[in-house]
PyMOL CGO cylinders between C-alpha atoms (Angstrom):
from pymol import cmd
from pymol.cgo import CYLINDER

trace = [
    CYLINDER, -2.97, -25.41, -15.30, 0.43, -27.10, -16.19, 0.3, 1, 1, 1, 1, 1, 1,
    CYLINDER, 0.43, -27.10, -16.19, 2.63, -28.36, -13.86, 0.3, 1, 1, 1, 1, 1, 1,
    CYLINDER, 2.63, -28.36, -13.86, 5.14, -25.53, -14.59, 0.3, 1, 1, 1, 1, 1, 1,
    CYLINDER, 5.14, -25.53, -14.59, 2.46, -22.79, -13.72, 0.3, 1, 1, 1, 1, 1, 1,
    CYLINDER, 2.46, -22.79, -13.72, 1.37, -24.89, -10.57, 0.3, 1, 1, 1, 1, 1, 1,
    CYLINDER, 1.37, -24.89, -10.57, 4.94, -24.53, -9.19, 0.3, 1, 1, 1, 1, 1, 1,
    CYLINDER, 4.94, -24.53, -9.19, 6.29, -21.28, -10.57, 0.3, 1, 1, 1, 1, 1, 1,
    CYLINDER, 6.29, -21.28, -10.57, 7.75, -18.91, -7.76, 0.3, 1, 1, 1, 1, 1, 1,
    CYLINDER, 7.75, -18.91, -7.76, 4.73, -16.43, -8.22, 0.3, 1, 1, 1, 1, 1, 1,
    CYLINDER, 4.73, -16.43, -8.22, 1.92, -19.37, -8.12, 0.3, 1, 1, 1, 1, 1, 1,
    CYLINDER, 1.92, -19.37, -8.12, 3.58, -20.74, -4.63, 0.3, 1, 1, 1, 1, 1, 1,
    CYLINDER, 3.58, -20.74, -4.63, 3.71, -17.19, -3.34, 0.3, 1, 1, 1, 1, 1, 1,
    CYLINDER, 3.71, -17.19, -3.34, 0.20, -16.36, -4.11, 0.3, 1, 1, 1, 1, 1, 1,
    CYLINDER, 0.20, -16.36, -4.11, -1.02, -19.73, -2.62, 0.3, 1, 1, 1, 1, 1, 1,
    CYLINDER, -1.02, -19.73, -2.62, 0.98, -19.45, 0.57, 0.3, 1, 1, 1, 1, 1, 1,
    CYLINDER, 0.98, -19.45, 0.57, -0.25, -15.75, 0.82, 0.3, 1, 1, 1, 1, 1, 1,
    CYLINDER, -0.25, -15.75, 0.82, -3.89, -17.11, 1.04, 0.3, 1, 1, 1, 1, 1, 1,
    CYLINDER, -3.89, -17.11, 1.04, -3.11, -19.34, 3.88, 0.3, 1, 1, 1, 1, 1, 1,
    CYLINDER, -3.11, -19.34, 3.88, -5.78, -19.02, 6.70, 0.3, 1, 1, 1, 1, 1, 1,
    CYLINDER, -5.78, -19.02, 6.70, -3.36, -18.61, 9.55, 0.3, 1, 1, 1, 1, 1, 1,
    CYLINDER, -3.36, -18.61, 9.55, -1.90, -14.87, 9.40, 0.3, 1, 1, 1, 1, 1, 1,
    CYLINDER, -1.90, -14.87, 9.40, 1.30, -15.84, 10.91, 0.3, 1, 1, 1, 1, 1, 1,
    CYLINDER, 1.30, -15.84, 10.91, 1.85, -17.94, 8.00, 0.3, 1, 1, 1, 1, 1, 1,
    CYLINDER, 1.85, -17.94, 8.00, 1.10, -15.12, 5.67, 0.3, 1, 1, 1, 1, 1, 1,
    CYLINDER, 1.10, -15.12, 5.67, 3.28, -13.07, 7.77, 0.3, 1, 1, 1, 1, 1, 1,
    CYLINDER, 3.28, -13.07, 7.77, 6.36, -15.29, 7.29, 0.3, 1, 1, 1, 1, 1, 1,
    CYLINDER, 6.36, -15.29, 7.29, 5.58, -15.55, 3.47, 0.3, 1, 1, 1, 1, 1, 1,
    CYLINDER, 5.58, -15.55, 3.47, 5.86, -11.71, 3.24, 0.3, 1, 1, 1, 1, 1, 1,
    CYLINDER, 5.86, -11.71, 3.24, 9.03, -11.71, 5.10, 0.3, 1, 1, 1, 1, 1, 1,
    CYLINDER, 9.03, -11.71, 5.10, 10.66, -14.53, 3.11, 0.3, 1, 1, 1, 1, 1, 1,
    CYLINDER, 10.66, -14.53, 3.11, 9.53, -12.67, -0.16, 0.3, 1, 1, 1, 1, 1, 1,
    CYLINDER, 9.53, -12.67, -0.16, 11.25, -9.69, 1.04, 0.3, 1, 1, 1, 1, 1, 1,
    CYLINDER, 11.25, -9.69, 1.04, 14.30, -11.46, 1.91, 0.3, 1, 1, 1, 1, 1, 1,
    CYLINDER, 14.30, -11.46, 1.91, 14.67, -13.83, -1.11, 0.3, 1, 1, 1, 1, 1, 1,
    CYLINDER, 14.67, -13.83, -1.11, 13.65, -11.51, -3.97, 0.3, 1, 1, 1, 1, 1, 1,
    CYLINDER, 13.65, -11.51, -3.97, 12.07, -12.51, -7.31, 0.3, 1, 1, 1, 1, 1, 1,
    CYLINDER, 12.07, -12.51, -7.31, 10.81, -10.29, -9.94, 0.3, 1, 1, 1, 1, 1, 1,
    CYLINDER, 10.81, -10.29, -9.94, 7.84, -12.55, -10.44, 0.3, 1, 1, 1, 1, 1, 1,
    CYLINDER, 7.84, -12.55, -10.44, 6.98, -11.69, -6.87, 0.3, 1, 1, 1, 1, 1, 1,
    CYLINDER, 6.98, -11.69, -6.87, 5.84, -7.78, -7.35, 0.3, 1, 1, 1, 1, 1, 1,
    CYLINDER, 5.84, -7.78, -7.35, 2.58, -8.58, -8.93, 0.3, 1, 1, 1, 1, 1, 1,
    CYLINDER, 2.58, -8.58, -8.93, 1.45, -11.09, -6.34, 0.3, 1, 1, 1, 1, 1, 1,
    CYLINDER, 1.45, -11.09, -6.34, 2.48, -9.03, -3.63, 0.3, 1, 1, 1, 1, 1, 1,
    CYLINDER, 2.48, -9.03, -3.63, 0.78, -5.86, -4.81, 0.3, 1, 1, 1, 1, 1, 1,
    CYLINDER, 0.78, -5.86, -4.81, -2.23, -8.01, -5.60, 0.3, 1, 1, 1, 1, 1, 1,
    CYLINDER, -2.23, -8.01, -5.60, -2.58, -9.25, -1.93, 0.3, 1, 1, 1, 1, 1, 1,
    CYLINDER, -2.58, -9.25, -1.93, -2.18, -5.96, -0.58, 0.3, 1, 1, 1, 1, 1, 1,
    CYLINDER, -2.18, -5.96, -0.58, -5.67, -4.99, -1.76, 0.3, 1, 1, 1, 1, 1, 1,
    CYLINDER, -5.67, -4.99, -1.76, -7.22, -7.85, -0.08, 0.3, 1, 1, 1, 1, 1, 1,
    CYLINDER, -7.22, -7.85, -0.08, -5.17, -8.72, 3.17, 0.3, 1, 1, 1, 1, 1, 1,
    CYLINDER, -5.17, -8.72, 3.17, -7.07, -8.01, 6.25, 0.3, 1, 1, 1, 1, 1, 1,
    CYLINDER, -7.07, -8.01, 6.25, -4.47, -8.18, 8.73, 0.3, 1, 1, 1, 1, 1, 1,
    CYLINDER, -4.47, -8.18, 8.73, -2.51, -4.90, 9.63, 0.3, 1, 1, 1, 1, 1, 1,
    CYLINDER, -2.51, -4.90, 9.63, 0.52, -6.42, 10.32, 0.3, 1, 1, 1, 1, 1, 1,
    CYLINDER, 0.52, -6.42, 10.32, 0.56, -8.60, 7.38, 0.3, 1, 1, 1, 1, 1, 1,
    CYLINDER, 0.56, -8.60, 7.38, -0.08, -5.72, 5.22, 0.3, 1, 1, 1, 1, 1, 1,
    CYLINDER, -0.08, -5.72, 5.22, 2.91, -4.08, 6.38, 0.3, 1, 1, 1, 1, 1, 1,
    CYLINDER, 2.91, -4.08, 6.38, 5.14, -6.93, 5.89, 0.3, 1, 1, 1, 1, 1, 1,
    CYLINDER, 5.14, -6.93, 5.89, 3.65, -6.73, 2.24, 0.3, 1, 1, 1, 1, 1, 1,
    CYLINDER, 3.65, -6.73, 2.24, 4.71, -3.31, 1.82, 0.3, 1, 1, 1, 1, 1, 1,
    CYLINDER, 4.71, -3.31, 1.82, 7.95, -4.06, 3.10, 0.3, 1, 1, 1, 1, 1, 1,
    CYLINDER, 7.95, -4.06, 3.10, 8.56, -7.13, 0.79, 0.3, 1, 1, 1, 1, 1, 1,
    CYLINDER, 8.56, -7.13, 0.79, 7.42, -4.84, -2.33, 0.3, 1, 1, 1, 1, 1, 1,
    CYLINDER, 7.42, -4.84, -2.33, 10.06, -2.03, -1.48, 0.3, 1, 1, 1, 1, 1, 1,
    CYLINDER, 10.06, -2.03, -1.48, 12.69, -4.81, -1.35, 0.3, 1, 1, 1, 1, 1, 1,
    CYLINDER, 12.69, -4.81, -1.35, 12.24, -5.78, -4.99, 0.3, 1, 1, 1, 1, 1, 1,
    CYLINDER, 12.24, -5.78, -4.99, 13.12, -3.81, -8.24, 0.3, 1, 1, 1, 1, 1, 1,
    CYLINDER, 13.12, -3.81, -8.24, 11.89, -0.22, -7.25, 0.3, 1, 1, 1, 1, 1, 1,
    CYLINDER, 11.89, -0.22, -7.25, 11.38, 0.91, -10.77, 0.3, 1, 1, 1, 1, 1, 1,
    CYLINDER, 11.38, 0.91, -10.77, 9.12, -2.07, -11.45, 0.3, 1, 1, 1, 1, 1, 1,
    CYLINDER, 9.12, -2.07, -11.45, 7.73, -1.68, -8.26, 0.3, 1, 1, 1, 1, 1, 1,
    CYLINDER, 7.73, -1.68, -8.26, 6.58, 2.09, -8.87, 0.3, 1, 1, 1, 1, 1, 1,
    CYLINDER, 6.58, 2.09, -8.87, 5.23, 1.08, -12.62, 0.3, 1, 1, 1, 1, 1, 1,
    CYLINDER, 5.23, 1.08, -12.62, 3.05, -1.47, -11.17, 0.3, 1, 1, 1, 1, 1, 1,
    CYLINDER, 3.05, -1.47, -11.17, 1.90, 0.44, -8.05, 0.3, 1, 1, 1, 1, 1, 1,
    CYLINDER, 1.90, 0.44, -8.05, 0.74, 3.63, -10.07, 0.3, 1, 1, 1, 1, 1, 1,
    CYLINDER, 0.74, 3.63, -10.07, -2.25, 1.90, -11.65, 0.3, 1, 1, 1, 1, 1, 1,
    CYLINDER, -2.25, 1.90, -11.65, -3.46, 0.71, -8.11, 0.3, 1, 1, 1, 1, 1, 1,
    CYLINDER, -3.46, 0.71, -8.11, -4.23, 4.52, -7.35, 0.3, 1, 1, 1, 1, 1, 1,
    CYLINDER, -4.23, 4.52, -7.35, -7.23, 4.11, -9.91, 0.3, 1, 1, 1, 1, 1, 1,
    CYLINDER, -7.23, 4.11, -9.91, -8.47, 0.96, -8.36, 0.3, 1, 1, 1, 1, 1, 1,
    CYLINDER, -8.47, 0.96, -8.36, -12.37, 1.04, -7.29, 0.3, 1, 1, 1, 1, 1, 1,
    CYLINDER, -12.37, 1.04, -7.29, -11.21, -0.83, -3.88, 0.3, 1, 1, 1, 1, 1, 1,
    CYLINDER, -11.21, -0.83, -3.88, -10.14, 1.57, -1.49, 0.3, 1, 1, 1, 1, 1, 1,
    CYLINDER, -10.14, 1.57, -1.49, -7.64, -0.62, 0.29, 0.3, 1, 1, 1, 1, 1, 1,
    CYLINDER, -7.64, -0.62, 0.29, -5.94, -1.18, -3.20, 0.3, 1, 1, 1, 1, 1, 1,
    CYLINDER, -5.94, -1.18, -3.20, -5.51, 2.53, -3.24, 0.3, 1, 1, 1, 1, 1, 1,
    CYLINDER, -5.51, 2.53, -3.24, -4.51, 3.08, 0.36, 0.3, 1, 1, 1, 1, 1, 1,
    CYLINDER, -4.51, 3.08, 0.36, -1.70, 0.43, 0.23, 0.3, 1, 1, 1, 1, 1, 1,
    CYLINDER, -1.70, 0.43, 0.23, -0.45, 1.51, -3.02, 0.3, 1, 1, 1, 1, 1, 1,
    CYLINDER, -0.45, 1.51, -3.02, -0.18, 5.01, -1.51, 0.3, 1, 1, 1, 1, 1, 1,
    CYLINDER, -0.18, 5.01, -1.51, 1.76, 3.50, 1.58, 0.3, 1, 1, 1, 1, 1, 1,
    CYLINDER, 1.76, 3.50, 1.58, 3.99, 1.47, -0.66, 0.3, 1, 1, 1, 1, 1, 1,
    CYLINDER, 3.99, 1.47, -0.66, 4.54, 4.36, -2.76, 0.3, 1, 1, 1, 1, 1, 1,
    CYLINDER, 4.54, 4.36, -2.76, 5.48, 6.66, 0.08, 0.3, 1, 1, 1, 1, 1, 1,
    CYLINDER, 5.48, 6.66, 0.08, 7.93, 4.00, 1.31, 0.3, 1, 1, 1, 1, 1, 1,
    CYLINDER, 7.93, 4.00, 1.31, 9.77, 3.97, -1.60, 0.3, 1, 1, 1, 1, 1, 1,
    CYLINDER, 9.77, 3.97, -1.60, 9.96, 7.55, -2.12, 0.3, 1, 1, 1, 1, 1, 1,
    CYLINDER, 9.96, 7.55, -2.12, 9.89, 7.80, -5.52, 0.3, 1, 1, 1, 1, 1, 1,
    CYLINDER, 9.89, 7.80, -5.52, 9.31, 11.20, -6.86, 0.3, 1, 1, 1, 1, 1, 1,
    CYLINDER, 9.31, 11.20, -6.86, 7.90, 10.09, -10.18, 0.3, 1, 1, 1, 1, 1, 1,
    CYLINDER, 7.90, 10.09, -10.18, 4.63, 9.23, -8.02, 0.3, 1, 1, 1, 1, 1, 1,
    CYLINDER, 4.63, 9.23, -8.02, 3.81, 12.64, -7.45, 0.3, 1, 1, 1, 1, 1, 1,
    CYLINDER, 3.81, 12.64, -7.45, 2.28, 13.69, -10.43, 0.3, 1, 1, 1, 1, 1, 1,
    CYLINDER, 2.28, 13.69, -10.43, -0.16, 10.24, -9.99, 0.3, 1, 1, 1, 1, 1, 1,
    CYLINDER, -0.16, 10.24, -9.99, -1.67, 11.68, -6.58, 0.3, 1, 1, 1, 1, 1, 1,
    CYLINDER, -1.67, 11.68, -6.58, -4.69, 13.34, -7.92, 0.3, 1, 1, 1, 1, 1, 1,
    CYLINDER, -4.69, 13.34, -7.92, -7.02, 15.97, -5.95, 0.3, 1, 1, 1, 1, 1, 1,
    CYLINDER, -7.02, 15.97, -5.95, -9.49, 12.78, -5.93, 0.3, 1, 1, 1, 1, 1, 1,
    CYLINDER, -9.49, 12.78, -5.93, -7.15, 11.04, -4.01, 0.3, 1, 1, 1, 1, 1, 1,
    CYLINDER, -7.15, 11.04, -4.01, -6.56, 13.89, -1.63, 0.3, 1, 1, 1, 1, 1, 1,
    CYLINDER, -6.56, 13.89, -1.63, -10.05, 14.35, -0.73, 0.3, 1, 1, 1, 1, 1, 1,
    CYLINDER, -10.05, 14.35, -0.73, -11.10, 10.41, -1.13, 0.3, 1, 1, 1, 1, 1, 1,
    CYLINDER, -11.10, 10.41, -1.13, -14.14, 9.80, 0.99, 0.3, 1, 1, 1, 1, 1, 1,
    CYLINDER, -14.14, 9.80, 0.99, -12.19, 6.90, 2.45, 0.3, 1, 1, 1, 1, 1, 1,
    CYLINDER, -12.19, 6.90, 2.45, -10.35, 7.93, 5.30, 0.3, 1, 1, 1, 1, 1, 1,
    CYLINDER, -10.35, 7.93, 5.30, -7.47, 5.38, 5.01, 0.3, 1, 1, 1, 1, 1, 1,
    CYLINDER, -7.47, 5.38, 5.01, -7.14, 6.52, 1.43, 0.3, 1, 1, 1, 1, 1, 1,
    CYLINDER, -7.14, 6.52, 1.43, -7.07, 10.25, 2.19, 0.3, 1, 1, 1, 1, 1, 1,
    CYLINDER, -7.07, 10.25, 2.19, -4.58, 9.55, 5.30, 0.3, 1, 1, 1, 1, 1, 1,
    CYLINDER, -4.58, 9.55, 5.30, -2.16, 7.90, 2.87, 0.3, 1, 1, 1, 1, 1, 1,
    CYLINDER, -2.16, 7.90, 2.87, -2.42, 10.42, 0.10, 0.3, 1, 1, 1, 1, 1, 1,
    CYLINDER, -2.42, 10.42, 0.10, -1.98, 13.32, 2.46, 0.3, 1, 1, 1, 1, 1, 1,
    CYLINDER, -1.98, 13.32, 2.46, 1.29, 11.76, 3.73, 0.3, 1, 1, 1, 1, 1, 1,
    CYLINDER, 1.29, 11.76, 3.73, 2.82, 10.43, 0.47, 0.3, 1, 1, 1, 1, 1, 1,
    CYLINDER, 2.82, 10.43, 0.47, 1.95, 13.86, -1.31, 0.3, 1, 1, 1, 1, 1, 1,
    CYLINDER, 1.95, 13.86, -1.31, 3.73, 15.88, 1.27, 0.3, 1, 1, 1, 1, 1, 1,
    CYLINDER, 3.73, 15.88, 1.27, 6.63, 13.81, 1.28, 0.3, 1, 1, 1, 1, 1, 1,
    CYLINDER, 6.63, 13.81, 1.28, 6.87, 13.31, -2.62, 0.3, 1, 1, 1, 1, 1, 1,
    CYLINDER, 6.87, 13.31, -2.62, 6.03, 17.07, -3.59, 0.3, 1, 1, 1, 1, 1, 1,
    CYLINDER, 6.03, 17.07, -3.59, 8.39, 19.06, -5.39, 0.3, 1, 1, 1, 1, 1, 1,
    CYLINDER, 8.39, 19.06, -5.39, 9.20, 22.14, -3.26, 0.3, 1, 1, 1, 1, 1, 1,
    CYLINDER, 9.20, 22.14, -3.26, 7.59, 24.34, -5.99, 0.3, 1, 1, 1, 1, 1, 1,
    CYLINDER, 7.59, 24.34, -5.99, 4.25, 22.53, -5.50, 0.3, 1, 1, 1, 1, 1, 1,
    CYLINDER, 4.25, 22.53, -5.50, 4.33, 22.80, -1.56, 0.3, 1, 1, 1, 1, 1, 1,
    CYLINDER, 4.33, 22.80, -1.56, 2.00, 25.83, -1.68, 0.3, 1, 1, 1, 1, 1, 1,
    CYLINDER, 2.00, 25.83, -1.68, -0.62, 24.61, -3.64, 0.3, 1, 1, 1, 1, 1, 1,
    CYLINDER, -0.62, 24.61, -3.64, -0.43, 21.46, -2.00, 0.3, 1, 1, 1, 1, 1, 1,
    CYLINDER, -0.43, 21.46, -2.00, -0.87, 23.31, 1.40, 0.3, 1, 1, 1, 1, 1, 1,
    CYLINDER, -0.87, 23.31, 1.40, -4.04, 25.00, 0.06, 0.3, 1, 1, 1, 1, 1, 1,
    CYLINDER, -4.04, 25.00, 0.06, -5.43, 21.64, -0.89, 0.3, 1, 1, 1, 1, 1, 1,
    CYLINDER, -5.43, 21.64, -0.89, -4.72, 19.94, 2.44, 0.3, 1, 1, 1, 1, 1, 1,
    CYLINDER, -4.72, 19.94, 2.44, -6.10, 22.84, 4.50, 0.3, 1, 1, 1, 1, 1, 1,
    CYLINDER, -6.10, 22.84, 4.50, -9.48, 22.14, 2.72, 0.3, 1, 1, 1, 1, 1, 1,
    CYLINDER, -9.48, 22.14, 2.72, -9.74, 19.00, 4.93, 0.3, 1, 1, 1, 1, 1, 1,
    CYLINDER, -9.74, 19.00, 4.93, -9.27, 20.86, 8.15, 0.3, 1, 1, 1, 1, 1, 1,
    CYLINDER, -9.27, 20.86, 8.15, -11.87, 19.69, 10.78, 0.3, 1, 1, 1, 1, 1, 1,
    CYLINDER, -11.87, 19.69, 10.78, -12.60, 16.72, 8.86, 0.3, 1, 1, 1, 1, 1, 1,
    CYLINDER, -12.60, 16.72, 8.86, -13.07, 13.34, 10.93, 0.3, 1, 1, 1, 1, 1, 1,
    CYLINDER, -13.07, 13.34, 10.93, -12.02, 11.95, 14.30, 0.3, 1, 1, 1, 1, 1, 1,
    CYLINDER, -12.02, 11.95, 14.30, -8.72, 12.75, 16.42, 0.3, 1, 1, 1, 1, 1, 1,
    CYLINDER, -8.72, 12.75, 16.42, -6.48, 10.48, 14.32, 0.3, 1, 1, 1, 1, 1, 1,
    CYLINDER, -6.48, 10.48, 14.32, -7.48, 11.55, 10.99, 0.3, 1, 1, 1, 1, 1, 1,
    CYLINDER, -7.48, 11.55, 10.99, -6.98, 15.11, 12.08, 0.3, 1, 1, 1, 1, 1, 1,
    CYLINDER, -6.98, 15.11, 12.08, -3.51, 14.08, 13.81, 0.3, 1, 1, 1, 1, 1, 1,
    CYLINDER, -3.51, 14.08, 13.81, -2.89, 12.53, 10.31, 0.3, 1, 1, 1, 1, 1, 1,
    CYLINDER, -2.89, 12.53, 10.31, -3.45, 15.63, 8.31, 0.3, 1, 1, 1, 1, 1, 1,
    CYLINDER, -3.45, 15.63, 8.31, -1.70, 18.02, 10.74, 0.3, 1, 1, 1, 1, 1, 1,
    CYLINDER, -1.70, 18.02, 10.74, 1.37, 16.10, 10.50, 0.3, 1, 1, 1, 1, 1, 1,
    CYLINDER, 1.37, 16.10, 10.50, 1.08, 16.05, 6.60, 0.3, 1, 1, 1, 1, 1, 1,
    CYLINDER, 1.08, 16.05, 6.60, 0.56, 19.62, 6.43, 0.3, 1, 1, 1, 1, 1, 1,
    CYLINDER, 0.56, 19.62, 6.43, 3.57, 20.10, 8.90, 0.3, 1, 1, 1, 1, 1, 1,
    CYLINDER, 3.57, 20.10, 8.90, 5.82, 18.20, 6.42, 0.3, 1, 1, 1, 1, 1, 1,
    CYLINDER, 5.82, 18.20, 6.42, 5.42, 21.03, 3.94, 0.3, 1, 1, 1, 1, 1, 1,
    CYLINDER, 5.42, 21.03, 3.94, 7.19, 23.72, 6.26, 0.3, 1, 1, 1, 1, 1, 1,
    CYLINDER, 7.19, 23.72, 6.26, 7.02, 27.56, 5.57, 0.3, 1, 1, 1, 1, 1, 1,
    CYLINDER, 7.02, 27.56, 5.57, 5.11, 27.07, 2.68, 0.3, 1, 1, 1, 1, 1, 1,
    CYLINDER, 5.11, 27.07, 2.68, 2.16, 25.74, 4.83, 0.3, 1, 1, 1, 1, 1, 1,
    CYLINDER, 2.16, 25.74, 4.83, 2.00, 28.61, 7.34, 0.3, 1, 1, 1, 1, 1, 1,
    CYLINDER, 2.00, 28.61, 7.34, 0.15, 31.43, 6.11, 0.3, 1, 1, 1, 1, 1, 1,
    CYLINDER, 0.15, 31.43, 6.11, -2.49, 29.04, 4.84, 0.3, 1, 1, 1, 1, 1, 1,
    CYLINDER, -2.49, 29.04, 4.84, -3.04, 27.66, 8.11, 0.3, 1, 1, 1, 1, 1, 1,
    CYLINDER, -3.04, 27.66, 8.11, -2.58, 30.87, 9.79, 0.3, 1, 1, 1, 1, 1, 1,
    CYLINDER, -2.58, 30.87, 9.79, -5.66, 32.01, 7.49, 0.3, 1, 1, 1, 1, 1, 1,
    CYLINDER, -5.66, 32.01, 7.49, -7.79, 29.07, 8.65, 0.3, 1, 1, 1, 1, 1, 1,
    CYLINDER, -7.79, 29.07, 8.65, -7.39, 29.85, 12.09, 0.3, 1, 1, 1, 1, 1, 1,
    CYLINDER, -7.39, 29.85, 12.09, -10.03, 32.68, 11.57, 0.3, 1, 1, 1, 1, 1, 1,
    CYLINDER, -10.03, 32.68, 11.57, -12.31, 30.34, 9.88, 0.3, 1, 1, 1, 1, 1, 1,
    CYLINDER, -12.31, 30.34, 9.88, -16.24, 30.62, 10.76, 0.3, 1, 1, 1, 1, 1, 1,
    CYLINDER, -16.24, 30.62, 10.76, -16.26, 26.94, 11.53, 0.3, 1, 1, 1, 1, 1, 1,
    CYLINDER, -16.26, 26.94, 11.53, -14.95, 26.39, 15.49, 0.3, 1, 1, 1, 1, 1, 1,
    CYLINDER, -14.95, 26.39, 15.49, -14.00, 22.84, 14.12, 0.3, 1, 1, 1, 1, 1, 1,
    CYLINDER, -14.00, 22.84, 14.12, -11.84, 24.19, 11.56, 0.3, 1, 1, 1, 1, 1, 1,
    CYLINDER, -11.84, 24.19, 11.56, -10.37, 26.91, 13.67, 0.3, 1, 1, 1, 1, 1, 1,
    CYLINDER, -10.37, 26.91, 13.67, -9.28, 24.36, 16.08, 0.3, 1, 1, 1, 1, 1, 1,
    CYLINDER, -9.28, 24.36, 16.08, -7.78, 22.33, 14.16, 0.3, 1, 1, 1, 1, 1, 1,
    CYLINDER, -7.78, 22.33, 14.16, -5.92, 24.95, 12.23, 0.3, 1, 1, 1, 1, 1, 1,
    CYLINDER, -5.92, 24.95, 12.23, -4.78, 26.31, 15.77, 0.3, 1, 1, 1, 1, 1, 1,
    CYLINDER, -4.78, 26.31, 15.77, -3.65, 22.45, 16.75, 0.3, 1, 1, 1, 1, 1, 1,
    CYLINDER, -3.65, 22.45, 16.75, -1.82, 22.21, 13.41, 0.3, 1, 1, 1, 1, 1, 1,
    CYLINDER, -1.82, 22.21, 13.41, -0.15, 25.64, 13.99, 0.3, 1, 1, 1, 1, 1, 1,
    CYLINDER, -0.15, 25.64, 13.99, 0.88, 24.40, 17.32, 0.3, 1, 1, 1, 1, 1, 1,
    CYLINDER, 0.88, 24.40, 17.32, 2.34, 21.11, 15.91, 0.3, 1, 1, 1, 1, 1, 1,
    CYLINDER, 2.34, 21.11, 15.91, 4.25, 23.16, 13.26, 0.3, 1, 1, 1, 1, 1, 1,
    CYLINDER, 4.25, 23.16, 13.26, 5.79, 25.37, 15.81, 0.3, 1, 1, 1, 1, 1, 1,
    CYLINDER, 5.79, 25.37, 15.81, 6.38, 22.92, 18.45, 0.3, 1, 1, 1, 1, 1, 1,
    CYLINDER, 6.38, 22.92, 18.45, 6.94, 19.40, 16.54, 0.3, 1, 1, 1, 1, 1, 1,
    CYLINDER, 6.94, 19.40, 16.54, 8.18, 17.57, 19.82, 0.3, 1, 1, 1, 1, 1, 1,
    CYLINDER, 8.18, 17.57, 19.82, 4.73, 18.21, 21.52, 0.3, 1, 1, 1, 1, 1, 1,
    CYLINDER, 4.73, 18.21, 21.52, 2.05, 15.62, 21.18, 0.3, 1, 1, 1, 1, 1, 1,
    CYLINDER, 2.05, 15.62, 21.18, -1.24, 16.19, 19.09, 0.3, 1, 1, 1, 1, 1, 1,
    CYLINDER, -1.24, 16.19, 19.09, -3.21, 15.92, 22.08, 0.3, 1, 1, 1, 1, 1, 1,
    CYLINDER, -3.21, 15.92, 22.08, -1.55, 18.75, 23.69, 0.3, 1, 1, 1, 1, 1, 1,
    CYLINDER, -1.55, 18.75, 23.69, -1.88, 20.50, 20.77, 0.3, 1, 1, 1, 1, 1, 1,
    CYLINDER, -1.88, 20.50, 20.77, -5.48, 20.13, 20.65, 0.3, 1, 1, 1, 1, 1, 1,
    CYLINDER, -5.48, 20.13, 20.65, -6.15, 21.07, 24.17, 0.3, 1, 1, 1, 1, 1, 1,
    CYLINDER, -6.15, 21.07, 24.17, -4.14, 24.34, 23.55, 0.3, 1, 1, 1, 1, 1, 1,
    CYLINDER, -4.14, 24.34, 23.55, -6.19, 24.81, 20.55, 0.3, 1, 1, 1, 1, 1, 1,
    CYLINDER, -6.19, 24.81, 20.55, -9.52, 24.46, 22.38, 0.3, 1, 1, 1, 1, 1, 1,
    CYLINDER, -9.52, 24.46, 22.38, -8.37, 26.76, 25.08, 0.3, 1, 1, 1, 1, 1, 1,
    CYLINDER, -8.37, 26.76, 25.08, -7.41, 29.64, 22.45, 0.3, 1, 1, 1, 1, 1, 1,
    CYLINDER, -7.41, 29.64, 22.45, -10.91, 29.07, 20.72, 0.3, 1, 1, 1, 1, 1, 1,
    CYLINDER, -10.91, 29.07, 20.72, -12.86, 29.13, 23.89, 0.3, 1, 1, 1, 1, 1, 1,
    CYLINDER, -12.86, 29.13, 23.89, -10.94, 32.56, 25.03, 0.3, 1, 1, 1, 1, 1, 1,
    CYLINDER, -10.94, 32.56, 25.03, -11.71, 33.95, 21.25, 0.3, 1, 1, 1, 1, 1, 1,
    CYLINDER, -11.71, 33.95, 21.25, -15.40, 32.92, 21.59, 0.3, 1, 1, 1, 1, 1, 1,
    CYLINDER, -15.40, 32.92, 21.59, -15.92, 34.28, 25.12, 0.3, 1, 1, 1, 1, 1, 1,
    CYLINDER, -15.92, 34.28, 25.12, -18.11, 37.31, 25.49, 0.3, 1, 1, 1, 1, 1, 1,
    CYLINDER, -18.11, 37.31, 25.49, -16.20, 40.40, 26.44, 0.3, 1, 1, 1, 1, 1, 1,
    CYLINDER, -16.20, 40.40, 26.44, -17.13, 42.94, 29.11, 0.3, 1, 1, 1, 1, 1, 1,
    CYLINDER, -17.13, 42.94, 29.11, -19.76, 45.19, 27.95, 0.3, 1, 1, 1, 1, 1, 1,
    CYLINDER, -19.76, 45.19, 27.95, -21.20, 42.52, 25.56, 0.3, 1, 1, 1, 1, 1, 1,
    CYLINDER, -21.20, 42.52, 25.56, -25.02, 42.05, 25.65, 0.3, 1, 1, 1, 1, 1, 1,
]
cmd.load_cgo(trace, "trace")
């Protein structure tokens, strides 16, 4: 390696982002976002796929959004096809923050149904934020397929993404409240509550949904 390569901005950034101390990596990402340089983008995106610390990853995303946005989108889109789940989820997160609608067409059904929950969550949120209004009904139908999936946090993320689609999602969510699976019914009812009462917390929505499901499933007078 030549001396120029060893002292290039991207080489210095890559080295600093590999430091064992997370606080050093955090400060490095912050500095890269304040003192922008086109050469930083590939290194920042590369580091996103392996960075173990949540706060550093968040700062890396911020630093990416501070660089040239057109170039950032161009370099992030190929990451959506990565075999590394963290690369996919972080690229989606960065694209969500950038808000560039060119990314919409790159959010595939495979991403929306990704087995990795972090990728799925990021895909739902990013798709809901970037989809053209004409695509809201189709996206709502796709997102509703995931009702009942995963733990409370994953369900909260899905409900919020569906709620972002507004009126276009109302009919499909309403239809899901009659689904055969009680878990899907409960999640659909909670999502409908979130859409109707956005200031209420998800826990309150889930509790209300459970109450409604229990009442619906309770035997009526005269049942054997």
